[in-house]
VONUVEX-294434 format. One line per 5 residues: number of its first residue (from 0); their letters; for each residue x, y, z of N, C-alpha, C. Coordinates in nm, 4 decimals. Layout:
// residues N
NUM) A) X Y Z X Y Z X Y Z  ...
***
This chain:
// residues 289
0) MPYAL) -3.4810 -4.1136 1.9617 -3.3923 -4.0339 1.8763 -3.4272 -3.8850 1.8781  -3.5576 -3.8482 1.8624 -3.5905 -3.7045 1.8696 -3.5524 -3.6429 2.0034  -3.5679 -3.7226 2.1134 -3.5314 -3.6684 2.2454 -3.3806 -3.6422 2.2540  -3.3014 -3.7306 2.1930 -3.1562 -3.7099 2.1945 -3.1194 -3.5839 2.1173  -3.1829 -3.5648 2.0011 -3.1551 -3.4430 1.9240 -3.1965 -3.3175 2.0014
5) LVVSC) -3.3086 -3.3264 2.0730 -3.3546 -3.2116 2.1521 -3.2566 -3.1788 2.2641  -3.2057 -3.2860 2.3299 -3.1096 -3.2642 2.4387 -2.9817 -3.2020 2.3850  -2.9327 -3.2527 2.2715 -2.8098 -3.1982 2.2117 -2.8302 -3.0537 2.1685  -2.9447 -3.0242 2.1101 -2.9732 -2.8871 2.0656 -2.9794 -2.7908 2.1840  -3.0488 -2.8358 2.2914 -3.0566 -2.7504 2.4107 -2.9189 -2.7296 2.4728
10) SCLGW) -2.8363 -2.8358 2.4723 -2.7023 -2.8238 2.5280 -2.6173 -2.7259 2.4475  -2.6256 -2.7353 2.3146 -2.5497 -2.6432 2.2291 -2.5978 -2.4985 2.2473  -2.7325 -2.4834 2.2555 -2.7861 -2.3495 2.2752 -2.7435 -2.2913 2.4106  -2.7463 -2.3744 2.5156 -2.7024 -2.3278 2.6472 -2.5535 -2.2913 2.6486  -2.4730 -2.3732 2.5811 -2.3297 -2.3437 2.5725 -2.3051 -2.2114 2.4989
15) FVRDW) -2.3799 -2.1913 2.3888 -2.3660 -2.0680 2.3119 -2.4066 -1.9455 2.3947  -2.5190 -1.9569 2.4682 -2.5658 -1.8453 2.5523 -2.4663 -1.8169 2.6635  -2.4074 -1.9242 2.7218 -2.3087 -1.9040 2.8289 -2.1854 -1.8310 2.7774  -2.1373 -1.8708 2.6590 -2.0188 -1.8053 2.6021 -2.0449 -1.6580 2.5717  -2.1612 -1.6305 2.5143 -2.1924 -1.4918 2.4828 -2.2122 -1.4082 2.6092
20) TLFLL) -2.2697 -1.4678 2.7117 -2.2872 -1.3961 2.8379 -2.1516 -1.3623 2.8999  -2.0596 -1.4593 2.9024 -1.9251 -1.4316 2.9547 -1.8535 -1.3260 2.8719  -1.8690 -1.3332 2.7410 -1.8047 -1.2345 2.6529 -1.8565 -1.0936 2.6800  -1.9894 -1.0813 2.6949 -2.0473 -0.9500 2.7215 -2.0080 -0.8972 2.8593  -2.0012 -0.9869 2.9582 -1.9596 -0.9436 3.0914 -1.8147 -0.8959 3.0920
25) IRHAR) -1.7280 -0.9654 3.0206 -1.5875 -0.9237 3.0129 -1.5752 -0.7891 2.9417  -1.6508 -0.7712 2.8326 -1.6476 -0.6428 2.7614 -1.6980 -0.5304 2.8502  -1.8036 -0.5574 2.9266 -1.8572 -0.4550 3.0157 -1.7563 -0.4190 3.1251  -1.6880 -0.5197 3.1816 -1.5887 -0.4928 3.2853 -1.4715 -0.4118 3.2294  -1.4271 -0.4443 3.1075 -1.3188 -0.3673 3.0466 -1.3611 -0.2238 3.0177
30) HQQDV) -1.4867 -0.2094 2.9736 -1.5359 -0.0743 2.9474 -1.5413 0.0083 3.0755  -1.5896 -0.0503 3.1834 -1.5935 0.0206 3.3106 -1.4538 0.0564 3.3586  -1.3582 -0.0339 3.3388 -1.2210 -0.0073 3.3791 -1.1610 0.1060 3.2959  -1.1883 0.1077 3.1649 -1.1372 0.2153 3.0802 -1.1967 0.3499 3.1185  -1.3263 0.3510 3.1492 -1.3912 0.4758 3.1895 -1.3328 0.5267 3.3208
35) KLKSL) -1.3087 0.4359 3.4156 -1.2512 0.4756 3.5436 -1.1099 0.5277 3.5257  -1.0307 0.4616 3.4385 -0.8936 0.5064 3.4157 -0.8912 0.6434 3.3487  -0.9803 0.6661 3.2525 -0.9856 0.7965 3.1887 -1.0282 0.9049 3.2858  -1.1204 0.8720 3.3753 -1.1628 0.9711 3.4748 -1.0522 1.0032 3.5722  -0.9642 0.9064 3.5998 -0.8509 0.9335 3.6873 -0.7425 1.0128 3.6175
40) MTRQR) -0.7188 0.9827 3.4889 -0.6086 1.0455 3.4182 -0.6416 1.1862 3.3712  -0.7678 1.2116 3.3380 -0.8054 1.3427 3.2879 -0.8671 1.4252 3.3994  -0.8281 1.5510 3.4056 -0.8814 1.6428 3.5051 -0.9783 1.7380 3.4364  -1.0921 1.7535 3.5001 -1.1915 1.8428 3.4439 -1.1496 1.9863 3.4722  -1.1365 2.0639 3.3652 -1.0965 2.2028 3.3756 -1.2039 2.2906 3.3136
45) KPFPF) -1.2202 2.4096 3.3696 -1.3141 2.5036 3.3125 -1.2552 2.5606 3.1832  -1.3382 2.5792 3.0824 -1.2860 2.6368 2.9572 -1.2427 2.7811 2.9785  -1.1406 2.8219 2.9051 -1.0903 2.9572 2.9164 -1.1767 3.0511 2.8333  -1.1919 3.1744 2.8792 -1.2668 3.2711 2.7971 -1.1876 3.3121 2.6735  -1.2599 3.3555 2.5718 -1.2020 3.4036 2.4454 -1.1163 3.2957 2.3787
50) QGLLT) -1.1660 3.1701 2.3770 -1.0877 3.0620 2.3195 -1.0641 3.0824 2.1702  -1.1651 3.1296 2.0974 -1.1475 3.1503 1.9542 -1.0454 3.2580 1.9237  -1.0531 3.3692 1.9985 -0.9570 3.4770 1.9784 -0.8163 3.4343 2.0189  -0.8062 3.3525 2.1255 -0.6754 3.3034 2.1676 -0.6131 3.2162 2.0594  -0.6934 3.1321 1.9975 -0.6407 3.0467 1.8900 -0.5886 3.1309 1.7748
55) WLEEG) -0.6597 3.2361 1.7401 -0.6152 3.3233 1.6314 -0.4845 3.3932 1.6676  -0.4719 3.4401 1.7926 -0.3488 3.5065 1.8344 -0.2325 3.4080 1.8415  -0.2589 3.2835 1.8852 -0.1530 3.1829 1.8879 -0.0998 3.1542 1.7487  -0.1894 3.1467 1.6514 -0.1448 3.1241 1.5144 -0.0618 3.2409 1.4624  -0.0956 3.3629 1.5066 -0.0157 3.4772 1.4661 0.1204 3.4812 1.5335
60) LVLFR) 0.1277 3.4298 1.6587 0.2556 3.4301 1.7297 0.3535 3.3275 1.6743  0.3035 3.2295 1.6001 0.3928 3.1294 1.5416 0.4915 3.1947 1.4452  0.4520 3.3049 1.3825 0.5392 3.3727 1.2876 0.6612 3.4338 1.3558  0.6500 3.4608 1.4869 0.7606 3.5239 1.5585 0.8351 3.4261 1.6480  0.8102 3.2947 1.6326 0.8732 3.1975 1.7212 1.0245 3.1865 1.6997
65) KSNLL) 1.0747 3.2356 1.5862 1.2180 3.2285 1.5617 1.2961 3.3300 1.6439  1.2268 3.4227 1.7052 1.2949 3.5227 1.7872 1.3491 3.4580 1.9141  1.4764 3.4813 1.9425 1.5392 3.4229 2.0611 1.4794 3.4799 2.1886  1.4498 3.6096 2.1874 1.3916 3.6733 2.3049 1.2534 3.6176 2.3342  1.1736 3.5956 2.2291 1.0397 3.5395 2.2491 1.0470 3.3965 2.2996
70) EKYLM) 1.1423 3.3191 2.2522 1.1585 3.1818 2.2993 1.1935 3.1791 2.4475  1.2823 3.2682 2.4915 1.3185 3.2732 2.6336 1.1984 3.3145 2.7183  1.1203 3.4101 2.6683 1.0036 3.4533 2.7444 0.8993 3.3421 2.7533  0.8807 3.2663 2.6454 0.7869 3.1541 2.6487 0.8345 3.0444 2.7429  0.9649 3.0237 2.7525 1.0181 2.9276 2.8487 0.9927 2.9742 2.9920
75) YLSRL) 1.0056 3.1058 3.0153 0.9747 3.1605 3.1475 0.8269 3.1402 3.1812  0.7392 3.1631 3.0853 0.5964 3.1383 3.1077 0.5688 2.9907 3.1308  0.6426 2.9042 3.0623 0.6247 2.7604 3.0817 0.6618 2.7184 3.2235  0.7664 2.7775 3.2787 0.8030 2.7462 3.4179 0.6961 2.7943 3.5151  0.6377 2.9116 3.4892 0.5301 2.9598 3.5757 0.4071 2.8691 3.5673
80) IQRMG) 0.3745 2.8228 3.4480 0.2613 2.7316 3.4318 0.2892 2.5995 3.5015  0.4155 2.5547 3.4953 0.4526 2.4300 3.5626 0.4367 2.4434 3.7133  0.4724 2.5585 3.7691 0.4520 2.5818 3.9126 0.3038 2.5847 3.9473  0.2238 2.6337 3.8543 0.0803 2.6431 3.8782 0.0121 2.5081 3.8705  0.0692 2.4137 3.7941 0.0115 2.2806 3.7853 -0.1022 2.2678 3.6874
85) REDLR) -0.1048 2.3520 3.5829 -0.2096 2.3441 3.4811 -0.1477 2.2940 3.3512  -0.1648 2.1628 3.3249 -0.1082 2.1050 3.2038 -0.1822 2.1484 3.0784  -0.3072 2.1949 3.0944 -0.3845 2.2340 2.9773 -0.3524 2.3748 2.9289  -0.2742 2.4503 3.0050 -0.2349 2.5841 2.9638 -0.1098 2.5782 2.8780  -0.0992 2.6721 2.7846 0.0193 2.6833 2.7010 0.0780 2.8230 2.7160
90) PAQIL) 0.2106 2.8366 2.7038 0.2708 2.9704 2.7177 0.2168 3.0709 2.6167  0.1888 3.0247 2.4949 0.1354 3.1169 2.3940 -0.0012 3.1710 2.4338  -0.0799 3.0909 2.5086 -0.2094 3.1399 2.5556 -0.1930 3.2526 2.6573  -0.0969 3.2373 2.7479 -0.0726 3.3438 2.8461 -0.0259 3.4705 2.7764  0.0622 3.4557 2.6773 0.1078 3.5722 2.6014 -0.0079 3.6368 2.5258
95) AYQIL) -0.0984 3.5559 2.4738 -0.2162 3.6106 2.4064 -0.3056 3.6852 2.5038  -0.3215 3.6321 2.6258 -0.3985 3.7039 2.7280 -0.3324 3.8360 2.7639  -0.1998 3.8378 2.7702 -0.1300 3.9628 2.7987 -0.1567 4.0666 2.6899  -0.1551 4.0220 2.5647 -0.1808 4.1148 2.4548 -0.3239 4.1673 2.4612  -0.4200 4.0773 2.4886 -0.5598 4.1197 2.4988 -0.5813 4.2181 2.6130
100) AALGG) -0.5251 4.1864 2.7307 -0.5441 4.2737 2.8470 -0.4767 4.4092 2.8257  -0.3576 4.4085 2.7675 -0.2858 4.5346 2.7460 -0.3592 4.6227 2.6447  -0.3999 4.5653 2.5323 -0.4695 4.6444 2.4308 -0.6076 4.6889 2.4791  -0.6787 4.5984 2.5495 -0.8104 4.6361 2.6004 -0.8033 4.7478 2.7020  -0.7085 4.7384 2.7975 -0.6924 4.8451 2.8967 -0.6511 4.9764 2.8344
105) TIIFG) -0.5627 4.9703 2.7342 -0.5174 5.0928 2.6685 -0.6317 5.1607 2.5938  -0.7123 5.0821 2.5236 -0.8226 5.1411 2.4473 -0.9276 5.2004 2.5411  -0.9623 5.1272 2.6477 -1.0673 5.1756 2.7389 -1.0237 5.3028 2.8098  -0.9038 5.3011 2.8697 -0.8588 5.4191 2.9435 -0.8235 5.5328 2.8487  -0.7749 5.4995 2.7274 -0.7444 5.6062 2.6322 -0.8683 5.6787 2.5844
110) LLAGS) -0.9783 5.6051 2.5671 -1.1016 5.6682 2.5210 -1.1746 5.7410 2.6339  -1.1764 5.6805 2.7537 -1.2511 5.7412 2.8640 -1.1765 5.8575 2.9267  -1.0481 5.8366 2.9557 -0.9720 5.9410 3.0251 -0.9097 6.0406 2.9284  -0.8705 5.9950 2.8110 -0.8061 6.0840 2.7168 -0.6675 6.1271 2.7579  -0.6032 6.0465 2.8440 -0.4697 6.0801 2.8942 -0.3708 5.9757 2.8440
115) PFLAL) -0.2639 6.0168 2.7771 -0.1628 5.9190 2.7330 -0.0940 5.8488 2.8493  -0.0782 5.9202 2.9613 -0.0135 5.8573 3.0768 -0.0989 5.7451 3.1327  -0.2303 5.7692 3.1472 -0.3193 5.6634 3.1962 -0.3280 5.5483 3.0974  -0.3232 5.5785 2.9683 -0.3259 5.4722 2.8680 -0.2001 5.3856 2.8773  -0.0831 5.4506 2.8967 0.0406 5.3743 2.9120 0.0386 5.2925 3.0405
120) LAFLL) -0.0146 5.3499 3.1486 -0.0244 5.2765 3.2745 -0.1186 5.1572 3.2611  -0.2299 5.1754 3.1908 -0.3233 5.0643 3.1686 -0.2593 4.9559 3.0822  -0.1775 4.9955 2.9858 -0.1071 4.8975 2.9021 -0.0125 4.8129 2.9862  0.0643 4.8767 3.0740 0.1592 4.8030 3.1575 0.0874 4.7128 3.2581  -0.0204 4.7646 3.3193 -0.0947 4.6831 3.4157 -0.1640 4.5653 3.3480
125) GASFP) -0.2202 4.5884 3.2296 -0.2845 4.4794 3.1579 -0.1867 4.3723 3.1145  -0.0650 4.4123 3.0750 0.0349 4.3138 3.0347 0.0890 4.2351 3.1527  0.0922 4.2971 3.2703 0.1485 4.2287 3.3873 0.0449 4.1495 3.4662  -0.0842 4.1716 3.4413 -0.1865 4.1019 3.5203 -0.1831 3.9501 3.5030  -0.1735 3.8935 3.3795 -0.1632 3.7469 3.3682 -0.0409 3.6892 3.4388
130) LLWLR) 0.0719 3.7633 3.4367 0.1907 3.7160 3.5080 0.1673 3.7132 3.6583  0.1046 3.8176 3.7111 0.0741 3.8212 3.8548 -0.0233 3.7099 3.8920  -0.1183 3.6816 3.8041 -0.2133 3.5734 3.8297 -0.1420 3.4389 3.8345  -0.0503 3.4151 3.7404 0.0258 3.2903 3.7395 0.1113 3.2751 3.8646  0.1808 3.3815 3.9021 0.2672 3.3753 4.0200 0.1852 3.3520 4.1464
135) DKGLR) 0.0701 3.4173 4.1558 -0.0137 3.4006 4.2748 -0.0672 3.2582 4.2841  -0.1146 3.2032 4.1724 -0.1647 3.0659 4.1731 -0.0530 2.9669 4.2056  0.0664 2.9906 4.1500 0.1787 2.9016 4.1782 0.2210 2.9054 4.3241  0.2257 3.0266 4.3829 0.2631 3.0386 4.5237 0.1592 2.9737 4.6142  0.0322 2.9920 4.5823 -0.0732 2.9289 4.6640 -0.0647 2.7770 4.6562
140) REKSI) -0.0371 2.7267 4.5376 -0.0265 2.5814 4.5213 0.0928 2.5277 4.5988  0.2061 2.5946 4.5920 0.3238 2.5493 4.6649 0.3024 2.5565 4.8159  0.2371 2.6629 4.8626 0.2082 2.6731 5.0052 0.1149 2.5619 5.0514  0.0171 2.5271 4.9685 -0.0738 2.4187 5.0037 0.0000 2.2857 5.0116  0.0921 2.2614 4.9185 0.1694 2.1368 4.9205 0.2575 2.1310 5.0449
145) LRDLP) 0.3257 2.2403 5.0759 0.4137 2.2428 5.1930 0.3339 2.2282 5.3221  0.2116 2.2796 5.3249 0.1296 2.2699 5.4454 0.0775 2.1286 5.4674  0.0403 2.0585 5.3603 -0.0194 1.9258 5.3730 0.0835 1.8124 5.3743  0.2072 1.8409 5.3354 0.3058 1.7338 5.3227 0.3393 1.6654 5.4558  0.3610 1.7371 5.5682 0.3912 1.6658 5.6939 0.2813 1.5710 5.7382
150) NALEV) 0.1554 1.6139 5.7257 0.0451 1.5251 5.7640 0.0384 1.4017 5.6740  0.0621 1.4218 5.5439 0.0597 1.3081 5.4519 0.1725 1.2093 5.4837  0.2901 1.2595 5.5167 0.4014 1.1702 5.5511 0.3730 1.0935 5.6801  0.3067 1.1569 5.7724 0.2724 1.0875 5.8967 0.1727 0.9742 5.8705  0.0748 0.9991 5.7830 -0.0216 0.8939 5.7485 0.0486 0.7802 5.6746
155) LSLCS) 0.1399 0.8147 5.5841 0.2139 0.7116 5.5113 0.3003 0.6283 5.6050  0.3600 0.6924 5.7046 0.4415 0.6166 5.8010 0.3555 0.5220 5.8834  0.2343 0.5656 5.9227 0.1442 0.4775 5.9982 0.1015 0.3574 5.9141  0.0715 0.3824 5.7859 0.0330 0.2715 5.6986 0.1500 0.1762 5.6752  0.2715 0.2305 5.6646 0.3894 0.1452 5.6461 0.4170 0.0622 5.7704
160) EAGLS) 0.3956 0.1205 5.8862 0.4123 0.0453 6.0102 0.3094 -0.0662 6.0227  0.1928 -0.0476 5.9595 0.0891 -0.1512 5.9627 0.1176 -0.2650 5.8656  0.2257 -0.2538 5.7867 0.2637 -0.3618 5.6962 0.2319 -0.3377 5.5505  0.1836 -0.2182 5.5159 0.1512 -0.1888 5.3767 0.2753 -0.1384 5.3034  0.2785 -0.1630 5.1747 0.3848 -0.1060 5.0924 0.3570 0.0423 5.0690
165) LEQAL) 0.4529 0.1099 5.0077 0.4353 0.2532 4.9844 0.3199 0.2792 4.8881  0.3053 0.1960 4.7858 0.1947 0.2148 4.6920 0.0603 0.1899 4.7593  0.0523 0.0875 4.8424 -0.0725 0.0625 4.9151 -0.1016 0.1743 5.0141  0.0030 0.2276 5.0776 -0.0162 0.3401 5.1694 -0.0643 0.4638 5.0939  -0.0086 0.4891 4.9748 -0.0554 0.6013 4.8932 -0.2004 0.5831 4.8531
170) DQLLK) -0.2391 0.4604 4.8209 -0.3777 0.4331 4.7836 -0.4722 0.4626 4.8993  -0.4352 0.4200 5.0190 -0.5189 0.4485 5.1362 -0.5248 0.5970 5.1670  -0.4111 0.6651 5.1493 -0.4090 0.8097 5.1738 -0.4977 0.8839 5.0749  -0.4928 0.8458 4.9488 -0.5725 0.9138 4.8471 -0.7215 0.8872 4.8637  -0.7567 0.7712 4.9173 -0.8977 0.7408 4.9383 -0.9575 0.8226 5.0519
175) NAKTG) -0.8773 0.8591 5.1504 -0.9306 0.9249 5.2695 -0.8924 1.0714 5.2814  -0.7928 1.1182 5.2053 -0.7488 1.2568 5.2171 -0.8358 1.3474 5.1310  -0.8376 1.4751 5.1659 -0.9118 1.5724 5.0866 -0.8348 1.6051 4.9592  -0.9101 1.6476 4.8591 -0.8474 1.6807 4.7320 -0.7690 1.8110 4.7439  -0.6629 1.8198 4.6658 -0.5778 1.9371 4.6678 -0.4567 1.9154 4.5798
180) PLHDE) -0.3655 2.0110 4.5767 -0.2456 1.9955 4.4928 -0.1600 1.8755 4.5309  -0.1386 1.8543 4.6619 -0.0591 1.7390 4.7037 -0.1300 1.6081 4.6703  -0.2610 1.6065 4.6840 -0.3399 1.4879 4.6474 -0.3202 1.4543 4.4999  -0.3210 1.5565 4.4148 -0.3028 1.5331 4.2710 -0.1628 1.4813 4.2395  -0.0607 1.5360 4.3057 0.0763 1.4916 4.2784 0.0988 1.3481 4.3265
185) LRGIL) 0.0483 1.3151 4.4445 0.0619 1.1775 4.4936 -0.0173 1.0794 4.4082  -0.1307 1.1223 4.3582 -0.2075 1.0364 4.2669 -0.1298 1.0126 4.1376  -0.0582 1.1159 4.0910 0.0255 1.0979 3.9724 0.1369 0.9972 3.9957  0.1977 1.0006 4.1159 0.3022 0.9025 4.1482 0.2444 0.7619 4.1496  0.1278 0.7452 4.2120 0.0656 0.6126 4.2192 0.0271 0.5620 4.0801
190) EQTQT) -0.0257 0.6484 3.9952 -0.0643 0.6070 3.8608 0.0575 0.5672 3.7776  0.1688 0.6385 3.7947 0.2900 0.6027 3.7203 0.3434 0.4662 3.7635  0.3420 0.4394 3.8940 0.3895 0.3090 3.9412 0.2951 0.1962 3.8996  0.1665 0.2251 3.8929 0.0712 0.1224 3.8514 0.0795 0.0920 3.7021  0.1250 0.1882 3.6218 0.1386 0.1658 3.4786 0.2730 0.1061 3.4399
195) GASRK) 0.3571 0.0735 3.5375 0.4824 0.0047 3.5079 0.6076 0.0837 3.5339  0.5975 0.2124 3.5668 0.7169 0.2918 3.5953 0.7722 0.2554 3.7323  0.9012 0.2731 3.7495 0.9632 0.2444 3.8781 0.9301 0.3542 3.9778  0.9396 0.3188 4.1046 0.9116 0.4164 4.2094 1.0102 0.5325 4.2047  1.1351 0.5017 4.1745 1.2383 0.6051 4.1681 1.2102 0.7052 4.0578
200) SALEA) 1.1778 0.6582 3.9393 1.1513 0.7485 3.8262 1.0265 0.8332 3.8508  0.9230 0.7747 3.9122 0.8005 0.8511 3.9402 0.8270 0.9619 4.0404  0.9007 0.9305 4.1464 0.9319 1.0315 4.2472 1.0220 1.1403 4.1908  1.1210 1.1012 4.1108 1.2117 1.2008 4.0539 1.1399 1.2922 3.9548  1.0455 1.2382 3.8789 0.9718 1.3202 3.7821 0.8859 1.4249 3.8525
205) VSARL) 0.8145 1.3843 3.9568 0.7300 1.4793 4.0302 0.8155 1.5792 4.1061  0.9271 1.5346 4.1626 1.0151 1.6248 4.2354 1.0768 1.7295 4.1433  1.1158 1.6884 4.0228 1.1722 1.7843 3.9274 1.0671 1.8846 3.8804  0.9420 1.8409 3.8662 0.8376 1.9321 3.8211 0.7995 2.0322 3.9294  0.7932 1.9872 4.0545 0.7553 2.0779 4.1628 0.8683 2.1727 4.2012
210) NLTDF) 0.9908 2.1213 4.2046 1.1083 2.2008 4.2414 1.0918 2.2620 4.3818  1.0427 2.1810 4.4755 1.0283 2.2214 4.6147 1.1272 2.1424 4.7001  1.1935 2.2115 4.7907 1.2968 2.1469 4.8711 1.2389 2.0364 4.9585  1.1244 2.0629 5.0211 1.0655 1.9647 5.1119 1.0246 1.8381 5.0375  0.9637 1.8544 4.9205 0.9236 1.7361 4.8438 1.0456 1.6637 4.7882
215) SIFAI) 1.1492 1.7363 4.7531 1.2720 1.6718 4.7053 1.3353 1.5885 4.8157  1.3314 1.6393 4.9392 1.3836 1.5627 5.0521 1.3037 1.4345 5.0716  1.1703 1.4444 5.0568 1.0853 1.3260 5.0684 1.1201 1.2229 4.9605  1.1370 1.2689 4.8359 1.1684 1.1768 4.7266 1.3050 1.1111 4.7473  1.4035 1.1907 4.7857 1.5385 1.1358 4.8061 1.5391 1.0384 4.9229
220) SVIQA) 1.4659 1.0686 5.0293 1.4617 0.9802 5.1462 1.4004 0.8452 5.1099  1.2907 0.8467 5.0326 1.2270 0.7208 4.9937 1.3183 0.6405 4.9006  1.3841 0.7093 4.8069 1.4738 0.6398 4.7133 1.5924 0.5785 4.7875  1.6494 0.6533 4.8816 1.7630 0.6009 4.9575 1.7203 0.4864 5.0490  1.6030 0.4973 5.1085 1.5540 0.3891 5.1941 1.5304 0.2618 5.1137
225) EKFGT) 1.4787 0.2769 4.9919 1.4585 0.1600 4.9062 1.5921 0.1021 4.8588  1.6896 0.1895 4.8343 1.8188 0.1439 4.7832 1.8968 0.0665 4.8884  1.8992 0.1166 5.0122 1.9786 0.0541 5.1172 1.8984 -0.0427 5.2036  1.7685 -0.0563 5.1777 1.6880 -0.1540 5.2498 1.6495 -0.1148 5.3903  1.6541 0.0132 5.4210 1.6139 0.0587 5.5546 1.4620 0.0706 5.5617
230) GIAKT) 1.4100 0.0838 5.6824 1.2653 0.0924 5.7008 1.2100 0.2257 5.6530  1.1096 0.2193 5.5663 1.0495 0.3425 5.5147 0.9649 0.4108 5.6218  0.9026 0.3318 5.7086 0.8134 0.3890 5.8096 0.8887 0.4829 5.9035  1.0040 0.4378 5.9519 1.0827 0.5214 6.0425 1.1340 0.6452 5.9710  1.1759 0.6303 5.8468 1.2254 0.7443 5.7688 1.1173 0.8482 5.7472
235) LRQLS) 0.9973 0.8016 5.7123 0.8874 0.8948 5.6877 0.8430 0.9649 5.8149  0.8436 0.8937 5.9276 0.8040 0.9570 6.0535 0.9040 1.0647 6.0941  1.0328 1.0342 6.0823 1.1338 1.1340 6.1171 1.1287 1.2526 6.0217  1.1027 1.2246 5.8954 1.0942 1.3331 5.7980 0.9717 1.4203 5.8226  0.8613 1.3602 5.8644 0.7417 1.4401 5.8942 0.7661 1.5335 6.0118
240) LTLRD) 0.8381 1.4862 6.1134 0.8717 1.5731 6.2262 0.9631 1.6868 6.1835  1.0598 1.6560 6.0972 1.1515 1.7602 6.0499 1.0788 1.8659 5.9680  0.9909 1.8219 5.8784 0.9171 1.9171 5.7960 0.8177 1.9972 5.8786  0.7648 1.9374 5.9837 0.6733 2.0128 6.0702 0.7496 2.1222 6.1455  0.8727 2.0917 6.1863 0.9552 2.1954 6.2495 0.9867 2.3081 6.1513
245) KQTQR) 1.0172 2.2728 6.0263 1.0420 2.3751 5.9253 0.9175 2.4591 5.8999  0.8012 2.3947 5.9051 0.6763 2.4686 5.8865 0.6548 2.5682 5.9994  0.6872 2.5275 6.1204 0.6767 2.6190 6.2342 0.7735 2.7348 6.2203  0.8953 2.7069 6.1742 0.9930 2.8137 6.1541 0.9488 2.9112 6.0458  0.8882 2.8597 5.9400 0.8378 2.9503 5.8361 0.7257 3.0387 5.8886
250) AEKAV) 0.6381 2.9837 5.9723 0.5303 3.0636 6.0297 0.5860 3.1715 6.1222  0.6859 3.1367 6.2019 0.7479 3.2364 6.2900 0.8176 3.3458 6.2100  0.8825 3.3073 6.0995 0.9486 3.4062 6.0147 0.8469 3.5001 5.9511  0.7317 3.4464 5.9084 0.6277 3.5304 5.8495 0.5711 3.6289 5.9507  0.5564 3.5844 6.0761 0.5078 3.6746 6.1813 0.6088 3.7846 6.2088
255) QEMPV) 0.7371 3.7513 6.2095 0.8400 3.8518 6.2333 0.8515 3.9522 6.1193  0.8214 3.9102 5.9973 0.8280 4.0007 5.8829 0.7034 4.0863 5.8678  0.5994 4.0582 5.9436 0.4748 4.1318 5.9288 0.4883 4.2811 5.9578  0.5584 4.3257 6.0656 0.5713 4.4713 6.0870 0.6430 4.5426 5.9738  0.7434 4.4784 5.9150 0.8152 4.5409 5.8039 0.7247 4.5551 5.6822
260) KMLLP) 0.6420 4.4544 5.6546 0.5513 4.4616 5.5405 0.4397 4.5628 5.5629  0.4033 4.5865 5.6882 0.2976 4.6832 5.7180 0.3483 4.8268 5.7216  0.4793 4.8463 5.7160 0.5348 4.9809 5.7281 0.4969 5.0683 5.6096  0.5084 5.0163 5.4875 0.4767 5.0971 5.3698 0.3285 5.1350 5.3624  0.2323 5.0426 5.3804 0.0917 5.0877 5.3832 0.0623 5.1844 5.4970
265) LLLFI) 0.1328 5.1678 5.6096 0.1113 5.2585 5.7222 0.1539 5.4001 5.6871  0.2707 5.4124 5.6214 0.3215 5.5450 5.5869 0.2433 5.6091 5.4730  0.1952 5.5303 5.3787 0.1299 5.5860 5.2612 -0.0190 5.6128 5.2797  -0.0874 5.5312 5.3601 -0.2328 5.5394 5.3661 -0.2865 5.5752 5.5049  -0.2306 5.5155 5.6096 -0.2897 5.5328 5.7425 -0.2420 5.6620 5.8077
270) MPVTF) -0.1105 5.6864 5.8058 -0.0575 5.8052 5.8724 -0.1069 5.9360 5.8109  -0.1105 5.9521 5.6777 -0.1637 6.0787 5.6239 -0.3083 6.1046 5.6626  -0.3910 6.0013 5.6605 -0.5314 6.0198 5.6982 -0.5425 6.0571 5.8457  -0.4603 5.9916 5.9307 -0.4626 6.0231 6.0741 -0.4214 6.1685 6.0998  -0.3133 6.2135 6.0342 -0.2695 6.3528 6.0508 -0.3737 6.4508 5.9985
275) LVIFG) -0.4411 6.4127 5.8888 -0.5448 6.5007 5.8335 -0.6624 6.5145 5.9284  -0.7033 6.4043 5.9921 -0.8162 6.4096 6.0850 -0.7792 6.4891 6.2116  -0.6550 6.4741 6.2583 -0.6155 6.5393 6.3836 -0.5851 6.6875 6.3623  -0.5031 6.7175 6.2620 -0.4556 6.8543 6.2452 -0.5349 6.9333 6.1427  -0.6277 6.8685 6.0703 -0.7072 6.9415 5.9717 -0.7905 7.0527 6.0314
280) PLVLQ) -0.8680 7.0254 6.1373 -0.9460 7.1356 6.1983 -0.8594 7.2486 6.2503  -0.7418 7.2168 6.3061 -0.6542 7.3224 6.3565 -0.6032 7.4116 6.2441  -0.5671 7.3495 6.1318 -0.5196 7.4279 6.0170 -0.6304 7.5170 5.9642  -0.7547 7.4638 5.9602 -0.8674 7.5444 5.9125 -0.8941 7.6620 6.0053  -0.8770 7.6425 6.1355 -0.8968 7.7530 6.2302 -0.7919 7.8622 6.2116
285) FLQP) -0.6669 7.8230 6.1866 -0.5629 7.9238 6.1650 -0.5816 7.9968 6.0332  -0.6385 7.9308 5.9336 -0.6566 7.9949 5.8042 -0.7764 8.0887 5.8008  -0.8707 8.0710 5.8931 -0.9864 8.1602 5.8964 -0.9458 8.2984 5.9465  -0.9990 8.4030 5.8851 -0.9630 8.5406 5.9272 -1.0247 8.5752 6.0633
***
């Protein structure tokens, strides 16, 4: 009898330990999955300078939000931020940076130079610097996407020809491709489809946010291929060739526009210095008695 009780007790204890072990393993696996998902969904961004002062200026700008002109300007800043691809930025922050840069430049140049004209020029340059920064970042991001898109479509077509679906091809591309703006946008499409969104809605959302003709063509081609049941691999390969030709045409156009863009610096900076070096000694000789 004591041996039977011992066997039953050991069996119950083993069953209890097994259940708790499985429970802890499942909790650990879910925790690891949540951490991985959060690391994929959140992008690490550097903190902005003057965060406390920006918050104070944003709270002050709320009082003027009823202005129609200010609302239109904030919408314009929102479009620039959307082109830049920084979801953590807000239009009010850019406006606050403009106010800081304009006032700081005006005070510094007004005190050092003592010239109202230089102070006004510093005010205008300080107010326009955040806008120029946004436009430059947005243009660089768009150029990077347009440059990497043909290669990405070619890789996707090869994966589709190997029998993978578009989502599996995107997964393979993201695992092996270098990080960049296009990598982030394609990762967003894959994450949306994995969370239950349709392929059409994910492509249309990214295409509307980017507002790039080449990416819109890619989204429409994939949607039409899925709708009519045509092969995605052939469509993507033909589209990659077409976009590569457009890329070559853009490069040729940029080369042809280079002499026109160099004309103004040539006339303003290079030619006067050249004439001064060549004819300066002659003028000095004629002026000497």
